[in-house]
DRENTI-948700 format. One record per residue: residue in one letter; y negated, x negated, z negated of N, C-alpha, C, O in turn. Coordinates in steps of 0.05 Angstrom, whole numbers, plus 32768, in hexadecimal, padded with zeros to 4 digits. Example, Ala and Ser with C-alpha at 12.3 -4.5 7.8 and 13.67 -1.06 7.14 Angstrom:
<pts>
A80727EF87F64805A7F0A7F6480427EF87F6480427EE37F57;S802D7EFF7F7280157EEF7F717FFF7EFE7F637FE97EF47F5F;
</pts>
This chain:
<pts>
M7FD2817680F97FCD815A80F77FDA814C810F7FF3814C8110;P7FCB814081217FD7813281387FE6811A81307FDE810B811E;V7FFD8115813C800E80FE8138801780F38152802181028163;A801480D98156801E80CC816F803380B88167802E80A68157;K804B80BB8172806280A9816C806980988183807180A28198;I8065807E8180806C806B81958085805B818C8084804C8179;P809B805F819A80B48053819180B58035819780A8802B81A9;G80C48026818680CA800A818B80E88006818E80F7801A8190;K80F07FEE8190810D7FE88193811D7FEF817A81347FF7817B;S81107FED8163811C7FF481498115801081428102801B814C;G8125801D8131811F8037812881098037811380FE804C810C;K8102801F810880ED801D80F580D18020810280CF801D811B;Y80BD802580F280A2802880FE808C802180E98091802180D1;V8074801D80F4805C801980E4804C803280E68048803D80FC;L8042803C80D08031805480CF8014804B80CE800C803D80BB;V8004805380E27FE7804E80E27FD9806980DF7FDE807C80EF;S7FC7806C80CB7FBC808680C67F9E808580C07F93807080B9;G7F92809C80C37F76809F80BB7F7080BD80BA7F7C80CD80C8;H7F5D80C580A97F5780E180A67F4280E980BB7F3180D980C3;Y7F44810280C57F31810B80D97F1E812080CE7F0B812880DC;D7F22812A80B67F0D813B80AA7EF88129809E7EFD81128097;G7EDF8133809C7ECA812280927EB2813380887EB2814B808A;W7E9E8124807F7E85813080767E718130808C7E6B811A8097;Y7E66814780937E51814980A87E5C813D80C27E73814280CA;A7E4C812D80D07E55812180E97E6B810D80E47E7E810A80F4;G7E6980FE80CF7E7F80EC80C77E8680D780DB7E9E80D280E0;M7E7280CA80E77E7980B780FD7E87809E80F37E9A809580FF;T7E7E809380DC7E8C807B80D27EA2808380BE7EB2807280B7;D7EA2809C80B57EB780A580A27EBF80C180AA7EB680D5809D;N7ED180C580BF7EE280AF80C87EE580B180E67EFA80AA80F2;G7ECE80B980F47ED080BE81107ED780A581217EE780A78133;I7ECB808E811A7ED18076812A7EEE806E81277EFB8066813B;A7EF98071810F7F16806B810B7F27807E811B7F3B80768127;N7F1F8097811D7F2F80AB812C7F3080A3814A7F4580A48156;V7F19809B81557F17809481717F27807A81767F358077818A;A7F24806781647F32804D81667F50805281677F5E80458177;M7F5A806381557F77806881547F818075816D7F9780708176;L7F70808781797F78809381927F7D807E81A87F90807E81B7;D7F6A806A81A97F6D805681BD7F84804381B77F91803981C9;M7F88803D819D7F9F802D81957FB9803A819E7FCB802C81A8;A7FBB805481997FD3806281A17FD8805F81BF7FEF805C81C8;R7FC3806081CF7FC5805D81EC7FD0804181F37FE2803E8203;V7FC4802C81E67FCB801181EB7FE8800C81E37FF87FFF81F1;F7FF0801581CB800B801181C1801F801F81D38035801581D8;M8018803781DC802A804681ED802F80378208804580368212;T8019802C8212801B801C822B802D80048228803A7FFB823A;N802D7FF9820F803C7FE0820A80557FE581F9805E7FD381EB;R805F7FFE81F98075800581E7808E7FF481EB809E7FF181D8;D80937FEA820380AB7FDA820880AA7FC081FA80BF7FB281F7;R80937FB881F080907F9E81E280927FA181C480917F8D81B5;L80957FB981BA80957FBE819D80B17FBA819280C57FC3819E;F80B37FAD817B80CD7FAC816D80D07FC4815B80E27FD4815E;R80BD7FC8814880BC7FE1813980A77FF3814780947FE98152;G80AC800D81458099801F8151807F80218141807C8016812B;V806C8030814C80538035813E804D8053813F804E80608154;V8047805F81288040807B81268023807E811E801B80728109;F8013808C812D7FF7809181277FF580AE811C7FFF80C08129;A7FE780B181067FE480CC80FA7FC780D080F17FBB80BE80E6;W7FBC80E780F77FA180EF80F07FA2810580DB7FAC811B80E1;W7F9980FF80C27F9D811180AC7F86812580AA7F6E811E80AE;S7F8D813E80A47F798151809A7F7B8150807B7F8C81428070;G7F6A815F806E7F6C816280517F67814980417F708146802B;H7F578136804C7F50811E803D7F378124802C7F3981238013;S7F21812880397F08812D802A7F088149801D7EFC814C8007;D7F14815C802A7F138177801F7F2D818080117F2F81978008;G7F40816D800F7F5A817580027F66815F7FF17F7D81617FE9;R7F56814A7FEB7F5F81347FDA7F7A81297FE47F8E81277FD5;Y7F7B81227FFE7F928116800B7FA98129800E7FC08121800F;A7FA3814380117FB8815780147FC78154802E7FDF8159802F;G7FBA814B80447FC88149805D7FDD8134805D7FF481398066;S7FD7811C80547FEB810780538000810D803F801781058042;A7FF9811B8029800E8123801580218137802280398136801E;W8017814A80328028815D8040803B814D8054805281548056;Y8030813980618040812A80748057811C8066806D811C8070;L80518111804E80678104803F807C8119803880948114803C;D80748130802E8087814480268099814D803D80B181528039;N808F814E8055809D8159806B80AA8144807D80B8814A8090;H80A6812A807780B38114808680BE80FF807280C080E88079;F80C68108805A80CD80F6804580E480E3804D80E280CB804A;V80FA80EF8056811280DF805C810C80CB8072811580B48070;D80FE80D3808780F880C1809D80E580AA809380EA8093809A;L80D180B1808480BF809C807980CE8088806880CA8070806A;Q80DF8093805680ED808180448100806E805381038057804B;K810D8078806781218068807581148055808A811E803F808D;N80FE805D809780F5804F80AE80D9804380AD80D3803180BD;C80C8804D809C80AC8043809C80AA8029808D80B080288075;V80A28014809A80A07FFA808D80847FF4808280827FE48070;A80708002808C80557FFC808380438013808980468021809D;H802F80178078801A802B807D7FFF801C807E7FF7800F806B;I7FF2801F80957FD8801380997FC38029809C7FC6803A80AE;N7FB0802A808A7F9D804080897F81803780927F778022808A;M7F75804680A47F5A803F80AF7F46805480A67F48806C80AE;D7F34804C80957F21805E80897F06805080867F04803C8078;I7EF1805B80937ED6805080947ED6803780A57EDF8022809D;A7ECB803980BD7ECC802380D07EB3802480E27EA6803980E5;G7EAD800D80EE7E98800B81017E7C800B80F67E69800F8105;C7E79800780DC7E5F800A80CF7E4C7FF380D57E527FDC80D3;T7E347FFA80DD7E1E7FE780E17E1A7FD780C77E187FE280B2;G7E197FBD80CA7E147FAB80B37E2D7FA080A67E2C7F8F8095;S7E457FAA80AE7E5D7FA080A27E637F8480AC7E637F7E80C4;D7E667F7180997E6B7F5580A07E837F4A80917E867F31808F;M7E947F5B80867EAB7F5180767EC27F6380797EC07F7C8077;V7EDA7F57807E7EF37F67807F7F057F5E80687F0A7F468064;G7F0D7F7180587F1F7F6C80427F377F7E80437F3A7F8E8055;F7F487F7C802F7F607F8D802D7F627F9B80127F5E7F8E7FFD;N7F667FB580127F737FC37FFC7F907FC480047F977FCE8019;T7FA27FBB7FF27FBD7FB77FFB7FD17FB97FE47FCA7FB77FCD;S7FEA7FBE7FEB7FFF7FBE7FD780057FA27FCC80127F9F7FB7;L7FFB7F8D7FDA80007F717FD3801C7F687FD880247F527FD0;A802C7F787FE680487F717FEB804A7F5C8001805E7F4D8002;E80367F5A801280377F478028802F7F2B802080347F17802E;G80217F288009801B7F0D7FFE80007F0280067FF57F0A801B;G7FF77EF07FF57FDC7EE57FF97FD97ED480117FC47ED4801E;S7FEE7EC580197FEB7EB480307FE97EC4804A7FD97EBD805B;Y7FF87EDA804C7FF57EEB80637FD97EF780637FCC7EF78078;D7FCF7F01804D7FB57F0D804C7F9F7EFA80547F8D7F008064;R7FA07EE180487F8B7ECE804E7F8A7EC6806C7F757EC58078;E7FA27EC180777FA37EBA80937F997ED080A57F8A7ECB80B8;F7FA17EE9809F7F987EFF80AF7F7A7F0380AD7F6D7F0680C1;L7F707F0480957F547F0B80917F417EF4809A7F2A7EFA80A2;S7F4B7EDB809A7F3A7EC580A37F317EC980C07F1C7EBF80C8;A7F417ED680D07F3B7EDA80EC7F247EEE80F07F187EEF8106;F7F1D7EFD80DB7F097F1280DE7EF17F0E80CB7EE17F2080C8;N7EF07EF780BE7EDA7EF180AC7ECE7ED680B27EDD7EC280B5;A7EB47ED480B57EA77EBA80BA7EA87EA880A17EAA7E9080A4;L7EA77EB4808A7EA97EA680707EC57EAA80657ED47EBB806E;P7ECD7E9B80507EE77EA080437EEB7EBE803D7ED97ECB8032;P7F027EC880447F067EE580407F087EED80237F0F7EDD8012;P7F027F06801D7F047F0F80017F217F117FF97F337F148009;E7F257F0F7FDF7F407F127FD47F497F2F7FD77F3A7F417FD1;P7F627F347FE07F6C7F4F7FE37F6C7F5D7FC87F6F7F517FB3;V7F687F777FC97F667F887FB17F7F7F997FB07F877FA57FC4;A7F8C7F9B7F997FA37FAD7F967F9C7FC97F9D7F877FD37F95;M7FAE7FD77FAB7FA97FF27FB47FA580057F9C7FB380027F88;A7F9380177F9F7F90802D7F8B7F9980477F977F9E80497FAF;R7F9A805C7F877FA280767F907F8A80847F9D7F7E80967F91;F7F84807C7FB67F6E80897FC47F7380877FE27F8480787FEB;A7F6480967FF17F638093800E7F7F8096801B7F8880848029;D7F8C80AC80167FA580B380227FBB809F801D7FCD809A802E;Q7FBB809380057FD280837FFC7FE680967FF07FEA80967FD8;S7FF380A58001800580BB7FF9802380B37FFC803480C47FF7;F8029809A800380448094800C805380827FF9806980788000;W8049807D7FE08059806C7FCE807380797FC78088806B7FC5;G807480947FC5808D80A17FBE80A2809E7FD380BA809E7FCC;A809B809C7FEC80AE8098800180B7807B800480C680748016;D80AD806A7FF280B7804F7FF180AF803E800980BE802E8012;V809780438014808C8032802980838018801C80718019800C;P808E8001802380897FE98013806E7FDC801780627FD28004;F80647FDD8030804A7FD0803580357FE5803A80397FF98048;A801E7FE1802D80077FF380327FEE7FE280337FE87FD38021;I7FDF7FE580497FC67FD5804C7FB07FE880567FB47FF6806A;M7F9A7FE980487F827FF780517F6C7FE380537F5F7FDC803F;P7F667FD9806C7F507FC6806F7F357FD380667F317FEB806A;S7F257FC380597F0A7FCC80527EF67FBD80637EF67FA48064;F7EE47FCC806F7ED07FC180817EB57FC480727EA97FD98073;S7EAC7FAF80657E967FB280527E817F9D80577E7F7F90806D;V7E707F9980437E597F8780447E5C7F71802F7E627F778018;R7E597F5880377E5E7F4280247E497F41800E7E517F3E7FF7;D7E307F4480147E1B7F4380007E097F5B80017DF27F5A800A;P7E137F727FF77E037F8B7FF87DEC7F8A7FE57DEE7F807FCF;K7DD57F937FEE7DBD7F957FDD7DBA7FB27FD27DA67FB87FC6;G7DCD7FC17FD77DCE7FDD7FCE7DE87FE97FD77DFB7FDA7FDD;P7DEA80037FD97E02800F7FE47E08800580007DF580048011;A7E207FFC80057E267FEF801F7E1F800180367E137FF7804A;F7E27801980357E22802C804B7E168046803F7E2480588036;Y7DFB8047803D7DEE805C802F7DF38077803A7DEF808B802C;W7DFC807880537E00809280607E1B809F805A7E2080B58064;W7E2C8091804B7E47809B80457E4680B780397E3880BC8025;H7E5580CA80447E5780E5803B7E3C80F4803B7E388106802A;T7E2A80ED804D7E1180FA80507E0D8103806D7E1C80FA807E;P7DF9811480727DF3811C808E7DEA8105809F7DE9810880B8;E7DE480EE80937DDB80D780A37DF280C680AF7DEC80B280BC;D7E0A80CE80AA7E2180BF80B67E2480C780D37E3680D680DA;T7E1280BD80E37E1080C481007E1580AC81117E1980968107;L7E1580B0812B7E1E809B813E7E0D8083813D7E16806D8144;D7DF4808581357DE2806E81347DEA805A811E7DE08044811C;K7DFC8063810C7E06805080F77E1D804081007E28803080F0;V7E25804381197E3C803581247E33801C81347E22801F8145;D7E408006812F7E3B7FED813E7E537FE981507E6A7FE88146;K7E4F7FE7816A7E667FE6817D7E777FCD81787E907FCE817A;K7E6A7FB681737E7A7F9D816F7E8B7FA081557EA27F978155;I7E7F7FAB81417E8E7FAE81287EA47FC3812B7EBA7FC08120;M7E9F7FD7813B7EB37FEB81417ECC7FDE814E7EE27FE38147;M7EC67FCC81617EDC7FBE816F7EEB7FAB815C7F037FA8815D;R7EDC7F9E814A7EE87F8C81367EFB7F9C81247F127F948120;D7EF27FB3811B7F037FC381087F1B7FCE81167F317FCF810A;A7F187FD6812F7F307FDF813E7F437FC881427F5C7FCC8142;A7F397FB081477F4A7F99814B7F5A7F9281327F717F8A8133;V7F4E7F96811A7F5C7F9081017F747FA380FF7F8A7F9980F9;I7F707FBD81037F867FD081007F9B7FCB81157FB37FCC8110;T7F937FC5812E7FA67FC081437FB77FA7813D7FCF7FA88141;K7FAA7F9281347FB97F79812E7FCD7F7E81187FE47F748119;L7FC57F8D81037FD87F9380ED7FF07FA380F880077F9C80F1;A7FEB7FB7810880017FC7811380137FB68125802C7FB98124;V80087FA4813580187F938146802A7F81813480417F7E813A;Q801E7F758120802D7F62811080447F708101805A7F6680FF;F803E7F8780F580537F9580E680687FA280F9807D7FAA80F1;S80617FA4811380757FAC812680877F95812E809E7F998133;L807C7F7D8130808A7F67813C80967F52812980AA7F46812F;L80897F4F811280927F3A80FF80AF7F3F80F680B57F5580EC;D80C07F2C80F880DC7F2E80EF80E47F1380E380E77F0080F2;P80E77F1180C980E77F2780B680CB7F3080AF80B77F2380B6;L80C97F4780A280B07F51809880A47F3D808480B37F2E8077;P80897F3C8082807C7F278071807C7F2D805480677F318047;A80947F2F804880967F35802C80927F1C801A809E7F078020;D80827F1F8006807D7F097FF380877F127FD880777F1B7FC7;F80A17F0F7FD380AD7F177FBA80A17F087FA2809A7F147F8E;P809F7EED7FA380947EDE7F8C80787EE67F8680717EEA7F6E;G80677EE97F9A804B7EF17F9680497F0D7F8980387F117F78;F805A7F1F7F9280597F3A7F8780627F3A7F6A80577F487F5A;F80777F2A7F6480807F287F48806A7F1C7F3780667F267F20;N805C7F087F4080467EFD7F3080317F117F2A80267F137F14;M802A7F217F3E80177F377F3A80217F4B7F2580127F527F13;M803A7F537F2880457F667F1580447F5C7EF8803B7F697EE6;E804E7F437EF580507F387EDA80347F337ECE802F7F377EB7;G80217F2B7EE080067F267ED67FF97F3F7ECC7FEC7F407EB7;R7FFD7F557EDB7FF17F6E7ED27FFF7F797EB97FF17F837EA7;L80197F767EB780277F7F7E9E801E7F6E7E86801D7F797E70;K801A7F557E8A80117F447E747FF57F4D7E6B7FEF7F4D7E53;D7FE47F537E7E7FC97F5D7E767FCB7F777E667FBD7F7B7E52;I7FDD7F897E6F7FE17FA27E617FEB7F9D7E447FE27FA87E31;K7FFF7F8B7E43800C7F857E297FF77F7B7E147FF87F827DFD;E7FE57F6A7E1D7FD17F5E7E0B7FBF7F747DFF7FB37F6F7DEA;S7FBC7F8B7E0D7FAA7F9F7E037FB87FB77DF67FAC7FCB7DF0;L7FD37FB47DF17FE27FCA7DE57FE37FC77DC67FE37FB17DBB;S7FE47FDE7DB97FE97FDE7D9C80077FD97D9880177FDB7DAB;P800F7FD27D7F802C7FCC7D7A803F7FE37D7F80577FDF7D81;D80357FFB7D82804680127D87805180137DA3806380237DAA;F804680027DB5804F80027DD1805D7FE77DD780517FD27DD3;D80757FE97DE080867FD17DE3808D7FCC7E00809A7FDD7E0D;L80857FB57E0B808B7FAE7E2680A07F977E2880A87F907E3E;D80A97F8D7E1280BB7F767E1280D57F7B7E2280DD7F6A7E32;P80E27F927E1E80FB7F977E2E80F57F977E4C81077F907E5C;L80DD7FA07E5480D77FA07E7080D47F847E7B80DC7F7F7E92;F80C87F727E6C80C67F577E7580E17F497E7880E57F397E89;I80F47F507E67810F7F467E69811C7F4E7E8481277F3E7E92;K81197F687E8A81247F727EA481167F657EBB81237F5F7ECF;L80FC7F617EB980ED7F547ECF80F77F387ED480F87F2E7EEB;G80FD7F2A7EBE81087F0F7EC181227F0E7ED081277EFD7EE1;E81347F217ECA814D7F247ED881487F2A7EF681557F1E7F07;L81357F3B7EFB81307F437F1681247F2C7F26812A7F297F3E;R81137F1D7F1A81077F067F28811D7EF37F32811C7EEA7F49;Q81307EEC7F2181467EDA7F2881567EE67F40815D7ED87F52;A815B7F007F3E816B7F0D7F53815C7F0D7F6E81677F087F83;V81427F127F6D81327F137F85812F7EF77F91812F7EF47FAA;E812D7EE37F81812C7EC77F8B81467EC17F9A81457EB47FAF;A815D7EC97F8F81767EC57F9D81787ED57FB681827ECB7FCB;L816D7EED7FB6816D7EFE7FCE815C7EF17FE481637EF17FFB;S81457EE67FDC81337ED97FF081427EC37FFE813E7EBF8016;Q81527EB37FF081617E9D7FFC81767EA9800F817C7E9D8024;T81827EBF800781987ECB8018818D7ED58033819A7ED18047;I81767EE18032816C7EEE804B81597EDB805B81517EE28071;A81537EC4805081407EB1805E814B7EAB807A81627EA3807D;G81397EAE808D81407EA780A981527EBA80B7815B7EB380CD;K81597ED080AB816C7EE380B8815D7EFB80C481497F0480BA;D81687F0580DA815E7F1D80E6816B7F3580D9817F7F3380CA;G81607F4C80DF816C7F6580D5816A7F6980B7817C7F7580AB;T81547F6080AC81517F62808F813E7F79808681387F7B806F;D81367F89809981237F9E8092812C7FB0807B811D7FB48068;D81447FB9807C814E7FCC8068814E7FBF804C81477FCB8038;T81567FA6804B81577F988031813B7F93802681367F99800F;I81297F898037810E7F85802D81017F9F802580F37FA08010;I81057FB4803580F97FCE802E81047FD8801380F57FE18002;R811E7FD5800F812B7FE07FF781207FD27FDE811B7FDF7FCA;V811B7FB87FDF81127FAA7FC880F47FAF7FC480EB7FB67FAE;L80E47FAD7FD980C77FAF7FD680BF7FCC7FCF80AC7FD07FC0;W80CD7FE07FDB80C47FFB7FD580C880027FB880B980117FAC;C80DD7FF77FAC80E27FFC7F9080CB7FEF7F7F80C17FFC7F6D;L80C57FD67F8580B17FC87F7680957FD57F7980877FD97F66;T808E7FDC7F9280737FE87F96807180037F89805C800A7F7E;R808680137F8A8085802D7F7D8082802B7F5F8074803A7F53;L809080177F53808D80147F368071800B7F2E806780137F19;V80657FFB7F3F804A7FF17F38803480067F3C802180087F2D;Y803780177F51802180287F5A802580457F53801280547F55;T803C804E7F4A8040806A7F44804B806D7F288054805A7F1B;S804B80867F1E8056808B7F03806A80A27F03807780A67EEE;G806D80B17F19807D80C97F18809580C87F2B809F80B27F32;S809E80DF7F3280B580E27F4480AD80D97F61809680DE7F69;P80BF80CD7F6F80B980C77F8B80B580DF7F9C80AA80DD7FB3;Y80BE80F77F9380BC810F7FA380A3811F7F9E80A081357FAA;S809281157F8D807881237F888062810F7F8B806680F77F91;Q804981177F86803281067F88802581027F6D802181157F5E;D801F80E97F66800D80E57F4F7FF280F17F547FEB80F67F6B;E7FE380F67F3F7FC881007F427FB880ED7F537FBB80D47F50;A7FA680F77F637F9680E77F767F7E80DC7F677F6780E37F6E;V7F8380CC7F537F6D80C07F447F7580A27F3F7F8C809C7F3E;G7F6180917F3D7F6680757F387F6E80707F1C7F5F80757F09;R7F8780657F187F9080607EFD7F9980437EFA7FA2803B7EE4;G7F9780337F0E7FA080177F0B7FBD80137F107FCC80267F14;L7FC67FFA7F0F7FE27FF37F127FF27FFB7EF97FE77FFB7EE3;F800B80027EFD801C800D7EE8800D80237ED9800680207EC2;P800880397EE67FF5804D7EDC7FF980567EBF7FE680557EB0;V8011805F7EB8801580697E9C801480527E88800880567E72;L801E803B7E8F801C80247E7C7FFF801C7E787FF780157E62;S7FF0801D7E8D7FD380167E8B7FC4802A7E7A7FB180237E6C;D7FCD80437E7A7FC080577E697FC080517E4C7FAE80587E3D;A7FD480427E437FD7803B7E277FC680247E1E7FC3801F7E06;A7FBB80157E317FAB7FFD7E2A7F9380057E187F8380177E1F;G7F917FF87E027F7B7FFC7DF07F7C80157DDF7F6A801B7DCF;Q7F9280247DE17F94803D7DD27FA280387DB77FB6802A7DB5;T7F9680427DA27FA1803E7D867F9F80597D777F92806B7D81;P7FAD805B7D617FAA80737D507F8E80787D477F86808F7D42;E7F7E80637D457F6380657D3B7F4F80717D507F3C807E7D49;N7F54806B7D6A7F4180757D7E7F4B808C7D8E7F3F80937DA2;T7F6180997D867F6C80B07D947F7480C57D7F7F7480C07D67;T7F7980DD7D897F8480F27D777FA280ED7D737FAF80E17D84;P7FAD80F77D5E7FCA80F47D5A7FDB81007D707FEF80F57D78;E7FD281177D7A7FE181247D8F7FE181147DA97FF581107DB6;Y7FC9810A7DB07FC880FA7DC97FD880E07DC67FE580D77DD9;Y7FD680D37DAF7FE480BA7DAB800280BD7DAD801080AD7DB9;L800C80D37DA2802980D97DA3803180DE7DC0804680D47DC9;A802180EE7DCF802780F37DEB802680D97DFB803780D57E0D;L801380C77DF5801180AE7E048029809C7DFE803480907E11;R8032809B7DE5804A808B7DDF806280967DED807380877DF6;T806580B07DEE807B80BC7DFC807B80B67E1A808F80AE7E25;A806480BA7E26806180B47E43806780967E488074808F7E5C;F805D80857E37806180687E3A807F80617E39808980527E4A;K808D806C7E2680A980667E2380B980707E3B80CA80627E45;R80B380887E4580C080937E5C80BB80827E7580CC807E7E86;Q80A380777E77809C80677E8E80AB804C7E8D80B480427EA1;T80AD80407E7580BC80277E7480DA802C7E7980E7801B7E85;N80E480437E708100804A7E778103804C7E95811780427EA0;R80F080597EA180F1805C7EBF80F280417ECC8103803D7EDE;I80E080307EC580DE80167ED280F780057ECD81027FF97EE0;E810180057EB581197FF67EAF813180017EBE81427FF27EC8;G8133801C7EC0814980287ECF814880227EED815D801C7EF9;E813080227EF8812D801C7F1581347FFE7F1A81407FF87F2E;I812C7FED7F0881327FD17F0B81507FCC7F0A815B7FBC7F19;A815E7FDA7EF7817B7FD87EF581887FE07F0F819B7FD27F18;G817F7FF57F1C818A7FFD7F3681857FE97F4B81967FE47F5D;L816D7FDD7F4B81667FC97F5F81777FB07F5B817F7FA37F6E;L817D7FA97F42818E7F917F3D81AA7F967F4881B67F847F53;E81B47FAE7F4681CE7FB57F5181CE7FB27F6F81E17FA77F7B;F81B97FBB7F7C81B77FB97F9981B67F9C7FA281C57F947FB4;I81A67F8C7F9581A37F6F7F9C81BE7F617F9781C67F507FA7;G81CB7F687F8281E57F5C7F7C81FA7F617F92820B7F507F97;A81F87F787F9F820A7F7F7FB582027F717FCF82137F6E7FE1;V81EA7F677FD181E07F5A7FE981E87F3D7FEA81EE7F327FFF;I81E77F2F7FD381E87F127FD382027F047FCB82027EEC7FCA;P82187F127FC682307F037FBD823B7EF17FD3823F7EF97FEA;Q823F7ED77FCC82497EC37FDF823B7EC27FFA82477EBA800E;G82227ECB7FFB82137ECB801382207EDB802A821F7ED38041;K822C7EF28023823A7F01803782287F10804B82327F1E805D;G820E7F0D804781FC7F19805A81EC7F30804E81EB7F338035;I81E07F3F805F81CD7F53805781DA7F6F805781E77F77806A;K81D77F7C804081E17F97803E81CB7FAB804581B67FAB8039;S81D07FBD805881BD7FD1806081BE7FE8804C81D27FEC803F;L81A97FF7804C81A8800F803B81BD8023804481C080388038;
</pts>
């Protein structure tokens, strides 16, 4: 798997990735992205003296034929470096398609709605689509390493009259399906994201917006739970954490050198929302929604399940709430050490 590392002034970096295996000729999935990333690496290398955080470009194998095995291998073998230094993962998958007239985001939502709207407005003639919470697909293998920001732009069709790109995963995904202007637009989207996450200081963290998303999703889950599943203790912990994060936001406002603090808080929150297991392993590569194990219990009752399954579900649910409450307790301790009497920012 080829990797190009362009250093910046900081030891932190942005990871830009795309898979290079594909179906048949695979020009739009993912040949155009592969070529675009090669040229981006050239441009970033030429301008490396202007970078604050570095940029790492990676081309994955094992995407289509290994269910994201390549990026999972990369996590396993670069775990410590990713956890300490990677501030964002930007994934480029399916680009340059003839007929594409809309740019959207699949994202962790950690960067916030105002950032998303401002960014996407530059690439959409009409109001941009609302960002969609990231799912477990397309080489989203890095939640365990606590990478706080994840954005996968979607280059799609605003008003499809059928499948947006009928040639997807067929022998018809050939060079004639590529539009040069759209190809350049899609490359510009990825380039601009990499530039911003390299240069923005502080990072564009939206703690209140992310909390609202978390609480909203948990309330939706709670409304669909049977009485055997209890989320009330979790909401109490979330209330404590919201107050602590609001105080932290005031402490770090307008200060430089906040990368470690922002990363530490956001990676904990994003991992709790998007994963269910150990940070050192991979969740199954299937779409399960936000708060995966908690979501599994939605709508499940003794009447519509077997006794064995219901018991297993209750056990998994309890273990998951224990996990989330325990992680929040650790995060509260960290924040408490950062903000006493405004003594400044505590690095990891």
